[in-house]
N, C-alpha and C positions, 0 to 999 in steps of 0.2 A: 060278095066281098072279094077283092083282088088277092090272088095268090101270087106269090113271087120268091124266087129263091135267090138268096143273098150271098154274095162271095165276101167272106170276111178278110179283113187286112191282120198281118201278124202283128202290128202295132196298135191296132184301134180295138178296144175290147167291147165297144157298144154293139148290142144284139138288136136286131129289129123286133118289132112288136109280134107277138106270137101269132096273132089272126093273120098274118101274111104266110103262114105255113101253107105248103102244098096240100092238095087233097090226093094227089097220086104222084109218088108214095106219100101215104097219108104221114102227115107231121114233120117232114123234112122242111127246115126253116133256112138252112144255112149251112155253106161249107167252107172249109179253110179254116184261117186263123191259127191257132196254135193250142196246146194242153197246159199252158201255164197254169198255176193253182189261182192266180188272179181272175184268169177267164173262167176256170172251172167255178169259182165262188159266184161270179156274177150269173153265169148260166143256170147253176141250181137255185139262186134266189129269183130268178124270172121263170122257173118251171121248164127249163130248157137242159137235156142232158145230150151227151157226145155218144155216139154208136157207130161203128165203122169196122169193117174187117181189114185185115194186113194187106197193104198194097192200094187200098183205096184212100182218097182224100178224107181229112176229117169231116164228119157229118154231124149237125146238131139237130135235134129233134123236140117236137112239142106236140105229141099226138091228139087228134080231134077227140079221142075218148081215152081216159086216163084210169089205170087201175090203181087203187088205193085199198088200205086196210085201216078201217076204224080200230081203235085199240079195244074198244068194248065189244066188237063184233068179231073178235078172233075165235075160231071154232077149235075146240080141244076135243078129239075125238077119243073113245074108248081106248081104242088101239094106242095113241099117243100117250095116254095115261099110263097104260100097261107098259109101255116102251120105258117111259121115265122111272117106273117103280124096278123093273128088270134091269136097267143099266145103273142106276142112281147116278147119274153122270155129274161130273164136276163142270160148272160153268164159269168162264172168265171173259173179261172184256179187254181188248186191245193189248194182250200179252203174248199173241203171235200173228200179228197182223200179215206179216210178209207170207207166212206158211198159209194163211187163210185164202189170200187173193192168190197164191200159186195153185193151191189145191182147186180152186174154183176154175181157174184157167185150164188146168190139166184135165179136170172132169170132162169140160167142153170140148178140148181137143179130141179126146177119145171118142166122143159120140158125134158131134155135128160142125165142129169146128168152134172158134171162139171170137168174141169181139174184143175179149181181153187180150189184146195184142201187146207187142213190146212198148209202144207208146202209151197206151193205156196204162199198162202195169206200172210204167215210170211215174205218170202222173198222180195216179192214186197213191203210190209210195210217198210222194212228194206230200201230197194232200194229208196224209195221216203224219207225216213228221210236222206238219204245220198244225195238227189238232183239229180237223174237220172231216177226216175220213176216219171211220172206225170199224172194228170187227169184235164179234161175238164168235167165242170158241167153246166147243162141247168135247169134253175129254172123257175117256173110259180107260182106266188103269194106265194113266200117263201117256195113252196115245190119242192124238186129235182125231175125232171121228166125224166131226161135222163144225160147219160154222157158215158165217155169212159176213158181209161187208157192205157198207153204205156211207153216205153223207149226211152230215146234220149241222146245218148252218142257223137254223131257228127252231121252231116247235114241230118241224116235220124231219122224219128219218127217210132219206132217200135210199131205198134198197137197190144194191147194184146187182149182186149175185150171191148163190150160196152153194154149198157142196155138202155131200155125205159120203161116207165110207161105210156107214152102217145104216140099214133102213130107219127112215124117220130121223135121224141125227139133225138134218137141217130143220125139220119141223121143230125139234127141240130147240135149237138156236133160235129161232122165231119166236117161240113161246116165251123164251127168256127175254128176248128183245122187247117184246110187247109188254111184259111186266115191269122190265127196267123203264121203259117211256112211261108208263102209267104211273110208277112211283114218283116220277120227275115231273107230272102234269104236261107231258108233251100230247101234241095233238092228232097225229096220224102217220101212217106208212104211205109213202109213195112207192107203189108197184111199178109204175111207168108204164108197162104193157100187161094186158091180161092173159093168163094162161090157166089151163085146168088146174094145175097144181096149186096156185094162189088162190084161185076161187073155192078150192076145197078146204081152204084155210080161212075163209070168211071174205076175202077181197071181193070188191065190186068194182063197177065200172061207172064214171062219172064224166059229163063233158068237160072239154077244156075250159070252158067259161066257169063251170063251177068249181073245178080245181083250182085255177087261178084265183078265184075269190077265197077258198079256203087257205091258199097259200099266203095270200096277202094278210089274212086274218091271223095265221101263225107267225108272220114275220116280226111279231112285237114280242115273242119269245125270246128270253135270254137264256142260253144253255147254261147250266149251273157249272161253276168253274170245275168242280171235282167228279162231275159226272161221268166223264170219260177217261179218267185216270185209270191206268191199268190196275186190275184188281179181280179177286174172284167173288163170285156170287154165292150167298150162302146154300141157295137150292135152286131147282129149275123153277120154283114159283117167285123167286125173287125179280 
């Protein structure tokens, strides 16, 4: 099948079919365009996500192999259970989105650099204001110790990034997210790319074709109106 790199217009929000994505670098489908919330919505609905560094053009990806986490396959280790008991954390959703995304950005800047550049930061803040980008926060004694954020337009939560200031705090955020999604009969979590950390939590790798089929099935899901209202969760198990 022919691979082709597409150059997107700033005014035309149509994406090419995913099967045109390059093999090298794997999954690169298009460059250019903009990071408007309309374009972001359309990208995620088609299994495409932006990923690029500062001073690079906007790049849009749909990898040939996709990391996902089935909600019933999330792995809860003994260590994680012990951490939950020890910290007795407070979990909230959408009460500190800007703090979460900023912490995700800063943690990666300190380590290996980050794709959460100023353009991406602004785009996801606008998405949060429009109600389709969300955060899960983990608190201990009023301090934000971990969290994650991502996109949810249908039955799939598309995870973008997570952070921790205390060991296992990002895993506690993921645990809370999994149970919140299960409570609302959502489908699965899109992890985008595999890594050892996510695999340790139960993530697996599927082909692009299988992922797009699962995404299509999840497209019929209607996100409950109150699901992402800012609110505390009663416990880590909620």
